[in-house]
DRENKOL-296715 format. One record per residue (C-alpha): residue number from 1; residue in one letter; chain; y, x, z. Coordinates in Angstrom, 2 decimals, m for minus. Example, Ala and Ser with C-alpha at 12.3 -4.5 7.8 and 13.67 -1.06 7.14 Angstrom:
1 a A m4.50 12.30 7.80;
2 s A m1.06 13.67 7.14;
This chain:
1 m A 104.80 66.77 126.00;
2 h A 104.75 70.44 126.43;
3 s A 107.47 72.84 125.33;
4 y A 105.91 75.00 122.80;
5 l A 106.69 78.75 122.40;
6 e A 107.09 80.00 118.86;
7 f A 103.62 81.60 118.56;
8 e A 102.01 78.32 119.89;
9 k A 102.96 76.48 116.65;
10 p A 99.37 75.94 115.55;
11 v A 98.68 74.23 118.85;
12 a A 101.91 72.16 118.51;
13 d A 100.85 71.00 115.10;
14 i A 97.50 69.82 116.19;
15 e A 98.87 68.16 119.48;
16 g A 101.49 66.49 117.32;
17 k A 98.68 65.00 115.03;
18 i A 97.00 63.63 118.35;
19 q A 100.11 61.87 119.19;
20 e A 100.62 60.30 115.83;
21 l A 97.10 59.01 115.99;
22 r A 97.62 57.54 119.37;
23 a A 100.76 55.87 118.14;
24 l A 98.81 54.47 115.24;
25 a A 96.18 52.96 117.58;
26 a A 98.82 51.68 119.91;
27 g A 100.58 49.92 117.07;
28 g A 97.64 47.66 116.62;
29 e A 96.17 49.07 113.50;
30 a A 92.55 48.24 112.87;
31 v A 91.38 51.76 112.79;
32 n A 89.02 53.79 115.27;
33 v A 90.71 57.12 115.86;
34 e A 88.92 58.12 119.13;
35 d A 86.47 60.45 117.10;
36 e A 89.29 62.11 115.25;
37 i A 91.44 62.60 118.52;
38 n A 88.31 64.11 120.32;
39 r A 87.93 66.46 117.37;
40 l A 91.60 67.52 117.33;
41 k A 91.47 67.99 121.16;
42 s A 88.53 70.39 120.96;
43 k A 90.25 72.09 117.96;
44 s A 93.58 72.37 120.00;
45 s A 91.72 73.85 123.06;
46 q A 89.91 76.39 121.02;
47 t A 93.20 77.38 119.29;
48 l A 95.04 77.83 122.52;
49 q A 92.20 79.82 124.02;
50 d A 92.13 82.13 120.97;
51 l A 95.96 82.65 121.13;
52 y A 95.93 83.45 124.74;
53 s A 93.05 85.75 124.52;
54 k A 95.10 88.26 122.65;
55 l A 98.78 87.96 123.67;
56 t A 100.86 90.79 122.75;
57 p A 103.32 92.26 125.60;
58 w A 106.21 90.39 123.80;
59 q A 104.31 87.06 123.84;
60 k A 103.48 87.61 127.50;
61 t A 107.21 88.11 128.08;
62 l A 107.85 84.70 126.46;
63 v A 105.19 83.07 128.62;
64 a A 106.64 84.61 131.77;
65 r A 110.07 83.13 131.00;
66 h A 108.80 79.66 129.93;
67 p A 111.10 76.97 131.15;
68 d A 108.27 74.88 132.53;
69 r A 106.43 77.72 134.46;
70 p A 106.40 76.88 138.25;
71 h A 109.27 78.64 140.08;
72 a A 109.56 80.03 143.45;
73 a A 110.58 76.64 145.09;
74 d A 107.37 75.11 143.60;
75 y A 105.20 77.80 145.39;
76 v A 107.03 77.44 148.69;
77 a A 106.57 73.59 148.54;
78 g A 102.88 74.03 147.64;
79 l A 101.99 76.71 150.03;
80 i A 104.31 76.74 153.06;
81 e A 104.20 74.00 155.81;
82 d A 107.25 73.39 158.03;
83 f A 109.48 75.67 155.94;
84 t A 112.77 76.25 157.66;
85 p A 115.36 77.70 155.26;
86 l A 117.77 80.31 156.74;
87 a A 120.94 81.03 155.02;
88 g A 123.71 83.61 154.85;
89 d A 123.91 87.36 155.18;
90 r A 126.17 87.03 158.25;
91 n A 128.75 89.08 156.26;
92 f A 130.14 87.25 153.22;
93 a A 128.34 84.27 151.95;
94 e A 125.06 82.39 151.26;
95 d A 123.19 83.48 147.94;
96 h A 121.11 80.72 146.53;
97 a A 119.35 82.93 144.26;
98 i A 117.06 84.12 147.09;
99 i A 115.33 81.39 149.16;
100 a A 114.58 82.78 152.59;
101 g A 113.22 81.22 155.87;
102 l A 110.17 80.74 157.99;
103 g A 107.15 78.66 157.81;
104 r A 103.41 78.39 158.13;
105 f A 101.06 79.59 155.51;
106 r A 97.49 78.20 155.91;
107 g A 98.00 78.23 159.67;
108 q A 99.81 81.48 160.03;
109 s A 103.52 81.94 160.73;
110 v A 105.29 83.84 157.98;
111 a A 108.70 84.92 156.67;
112 i A 109.52 83.94 153.09;
113 l A 111.58 85.61 150.51;
114 a A 111.59 84.14 147.11;
115 q A 113.84 84.34 143.96;
116 e A 114.47 81.17 142.57;
117 k A 115.72 80.62 138.78;
118 g A 116.13 76.79 138.91;
119 s A 114.56 74.36 136.77;
120 d A 117.43 72.51 135.08;
121 t A 120.99 73.25 134.13;
122 q A 122.43 72.10 137.64;
123 s A 119.93 74.20 139.60;
124 r A 119.97 77.19 137.35;
125 l A 123.68 77.43 137.89;
126 k A 123.19 76.95 141.60;
127 h A 120.62 79.64 141.91;
128 n A 122.48 81.88 139.31;
129 f A 119.42 81.97 137.23;
130 g A 117.50 83.86 140.01;
131 m A 119.89 86.88 139.68;
132 a A 121.05 87.85 143.20;
133 r A 124.29 89.16 144.49;
134 p A 124.70 91.69 147.26;
135 e A 124.72 88.88 149.91;
136 g A 121.26 87.97 148.81;
137 y A 119.84 91.23 149.37;
138 r A 121.72 91.59 152.74;
139 k A 120.14 88.10 153.69;
140 a A 116.74 89.56 152.60;
141 v A 117.21 92.48 155.11;
142 r A 118.19 90.08 157.76;
143 i A 114.98 88.13 157.26;
144 m A 112.93 91.24 157.12;
145 d A 114.41 92.47 160.51;
146 m A 113.63 89.11 162.11;
147 a A 110.02 89.13 160.77;
148 e A 109.57 92.67 162.17;
149 r A 111.00 91.49 165.63;
150 f A 108.64 88.58 165.99;
151 g A 105.66 90.27 164.35;
152 l A 105.50 88.02 161.27;
153 p A 104.11 88.87 157.91;
154 v A 106.49 88.64 155.02;
155 i A 105.61 86.92 151.64;
156 s A 107.93 87.70 148.78;
157 l A 107.87 85.81 145.43;
158 v A 109.47 87.78 142.52;
159 d A 111.08 85.99 139.59;
160 t A 114.23 87.57 138.27;
161 a A 115.72 89.05 135.10;
162 g A 117.49 91.43 137.46;
163 a A 120.36 91.69 140.07;
164 y A 123.70 89.93 139.08;
165 p A 125.79 92.62 137.24;
166 g A 129.07 90.86 137.69;
167 i A 132.46 92.52 138.71;
168 g A 132.46 90.74 142.10;
169 a A 128.88 91.80 143.01;
170 e A 129.71 95.45 142.10;
171 e A 132.82 95.30 144.15;
172 r A 130.88 94.01 147.18;
173 g A 128.35 96.96 146.76;
174 q A 125.47 95.49 144.76;
175 a A 123.78 99.00 144.34;
176 e A 123.94 99.72 148.11;
177 a A 122.57 96.32 148.99;
178 i A 119.62 96.59 146.62;
179 a A 119.05 100.33 148.07;
180 r A 119.17 98.99 151.72;
181 s A 116.83 96.00 150.92;
182 t A 114.46 98.31 149.12;
183 d A 114.50 100.92 152.11;
184 k A 113.98 98.14 154.62;
185 g A 110.93 96.90 152.73;
186 l A 109.37 100.46 152.60;
187 g A 109.80 100.97 156.30;
188 l A 108.93 97.48 157.50;
189 g A 106.39 97.47 160.49;
190 s A 105.12 93.88 159.51;
191 p A 102.45 93.39 156.63;
192 t A 104.00 92.30 153.34;
193 v A 102.65 90.73 150.28;
194 s A 104.60 90.18 147.08;
195 v A 103.66 88.17 144.08;
196 v A 105.35 88.61 140.74;
197 i A 105.22 84.88 139.63;
198 g A 107.35 85.16 136.35;
199 e A 109.72 87.97 135.46;
200 g A 110.14 91.15 137.74;
201 g A 113.31 92.67 136.56;
202 s A 114.62 96.12 137.60;
203 g A 115.84 96.92 141.14;
204 g A 116.60 93.32 141.56;
205 a A 112.92 92.73 141.68;
206 i A 111.79 95.78 143.66;
207 a A 114.37 95.23 146.42;
208 i A 111.91 92.51 147.69;
209 a A 108.73 93.83 146.26;
210 t A 108.15 96.95 148.24;
211 a A 105.12 95.50 149.78;
212 n A 101.79 96.66 151.02;
213 k A 100.07 94.43 148.35;
214 v A 101.84 93.73 145.14;
215 l A 100.14 91.02 142.96;
216 m A 100.99 89.64 139.48;
217 l A 100.09 86.51 137.86;
218 e A 98.11 87.16 134.54;
219 h A 101.03 86.53 132.09;
220 a A 103.90 87.75 134.45;
221 i A 106.05 90.89 133.53;
222 y A 107.44 93.54 135.70;
223 s A 109.69 96.41 134.38;
224 v A 112.64 98.53 135.08;
225 i A 114.69 96.84 132.46;
226 s A 114.26 93.77 130.06;
227 p A 112.77 94.51 126.70;
228 e A 116.24 93.55 125.17;
229 g A 118.07 95.95 127.40;
230 a A 115.63 98.78 126.70;
231 a A 115.94 98.16 122.85;
232 s A 119.79 98.06 123.10;
233 i A 119.70 101.50 124.80;
234 l A 117.02 103.23 122.97;
235 w A 117.55 101.97 119.39;
236 r A 121.08 100.20 119.82;
237 d A 119.47 97.13 118.39;
238 s A 118.32 94.30 120.75;
239 a A 116.29 92.80 117.95;
240 r A 113.64 95.42 118.61;
241 a A 112.83 93.97 122.01;
242 q A 109.15 93.34 120.70;
243 d A 108.84 97.18 120.21;
244 a A 110.34 97.98 123.57;
245 a A 107.92 95.47 125.32;
246 t A 104.95 97.08 123.79;
247 n A 105.94 100.61 124.70;
248 m A 107.21 99.83 128.21;
249 k A 103.82 98.80 129.77;
250 i A 105.32 95.78 131.49;
251 t A 102.12 93.46 131.53;
252 a A 100.00 92.86 134.58;
253 q A 97.05 94.66 132.86;
254 d A 99.00 97.87 132.23;
255 l A 100.49 98.02 135.61;
256 l A 97.20 97.49 137.37;
257 q A 95.81 100.48 135.42;
258 l A 98.91 102.51 136.54;
259 g A 98.41 101.53 140.12;
260 v A 101.96 99.85 140.30;
261 i A 100.26 96.61 141.31;
262 d A 97.09 95.81 143.35;
263 g A 95.63 92.67 141.83;
264 i A 96.05 90.15 139.01;
265 i A 95.99 86.46 139.57;
266 e A 94.28 84.46 136.76;
267 e A 96.26 81.87 134.96;
268 p A 95.02 78.77 133.29;
269 v A 94.44 78.84 129.49;
270 g A 97.85 78.28 127.99;
271 g A 99.85 79.72 130.97;
272 a A 100.78 78.75 134.51;
273 h A 102.90 75.78 133.11;
274 r A 99.90 74.05 131.89;
275 a A 98.20 73.55 135.38;
276 r A 100.81 74.10 137.98;
277 e A 98.85 73.18 141.07;
278 t A 95.93 75.23 140.03;
279 v A 97.88 78.38 139.69;
280 i A 99.88 77.71 142.91;
281 d A 96.44 77.42 144.74;
282 r A 95.05 80.56 143.15;
283 a A 98.26 82.35 144.24;
284 g A 97.67 81.10 147.85;
285 s A 94.30 82.36 147.92;
286 a A 95.27 85.74 146.78;
287 i A 97.81 86.00 149.29;
288 e A 95.53 84.85 151.97;
289 t A 93.07 87.58 150.98;
290 a A 95.67 90.23 150.78;
291 l A 97.00 89.25 154.46;
292 a A 93.45 89.15 155.83;
293 d A 93.00 93.05 154.40;
294 l A 96.11 93.95 156.42;
295 a A 95.28 91.97 159.63;
296 g A 94.85 93.97 162.79;
297 k A 96.81 97.20 161.52;
298 s A 99.48 98.53 163.81;
299 a A 103.02 98.88 162.64;
300 d A 102.51 102.59 161.97;
301 e A 99.28 101.86 159.98;
302 i A 101.20 99.33 157.96;
303 r A 104.00 101.86 157.09;
304 k A 101.44 104.55 156.24;
305 h A 99.41 102.10 153.98;
306 r A 102.58 101.20 152.17;
307 r A 103.73 104.73 151.90;
308 e A 100.41 106.02 150.47;
309 k A 100.38 102.92 148.08;
310 f A 103.76 103.76 146.47;
311 l A 103.16 107.61 146.36;
312 a A 100.09 106.98 144.46;
313 i A 101.54 104.93 141.70;
314 g A 100.84 106.59 138.21;
315 r A 98.28 109.12 139.90;
316 t A 95.25 106.83 139.09;
317 l A 95.11 108.06 135.50;
318 s A 93.57 111.37 134.82;
C-alpha cells in the first residue's frame, strides 16, 4: 500500500475500493470482480495522471518530502559499484547526514557526496534528518580535495531541509564550514555533477551543489529557505507556506527557466516513490550524459565552465 498525500485522496479512495474487491474475491464469494477491478485500475491511473499534470508548487513540495521517496542511500546502492565509504572530518567527528566515499559509476571511478535523510525512525535519527553539522561539510571538503588530487569526477546528491541549526553546530562554526565547502566546490578542478533528488534547502544544499551541471528530479524543490520559514518571516504566519511556495519559484521548471539548474529528470506518474528503480536509472543516465559533456576538459576549463554557469544565473530572462 502507498502512503497517500492529502491531494491524492481521490486516488486513495479508488485504490481502497480495489483492495475491498480483492478481499471479497479472496474470501470465496461467488462473484466476478475482475472487470470492475480493471475498470477501477484504469480510473485510478487516469486520476493520478490528471493530478500530477497540474501540481502546484506546494504539492510538489509535499511530493519532494514524501517518506517513501528514494533517498540518497538508494541512489548510491543502485548506481555506484564497489562503494567505499570515507568517514570523519579529521577534526571533530563523523557526520552521518552526509554519506561520502569513492566508487565506480558505470565503469568510471568517482567521488560521492550524498545527503541522507533516513527512511525510518532509527535511521532518521542517525542521519539527523539529512541536516549536516559543520563536520559534515568539512568532510565534504576533504573528499573534494581527494577527488581533485586523483582527478576524479564528483557526484553529489542533494536532499536536505537545510544545515543543522543547533547551538553545538553554531559553536563549531556552521556558517564558516558551509562557506568553505561552497568555495571549494566553486574552485574545484574536477568535473562535478549535482542532482537534487528531493528537497534542496538553503546553504545546506548549495554547499555540495556548486557543480558544473546541476540537475533536478521533476518534483524536487530547491530554495534559499523552506516555504514554512519564508512564510514565518514574510507574514509571521507559517500557515501561509503554500503562498510562499508559489512565490519563491522553487520548482524544477521555474529554476530551469531562471538558469539555476541545467536539466530536469522526469519522474514516473505519481512521483519517484511509485517506481523507485526507474527513477534511479533515469538519474544515472542523466549523470552519465552530464559527465560525458565535461570529459576531456582541463582543470582550468572546468573552473571556467562552472564560473560562467553561476555568473549567468538569472540572466537568461529578458
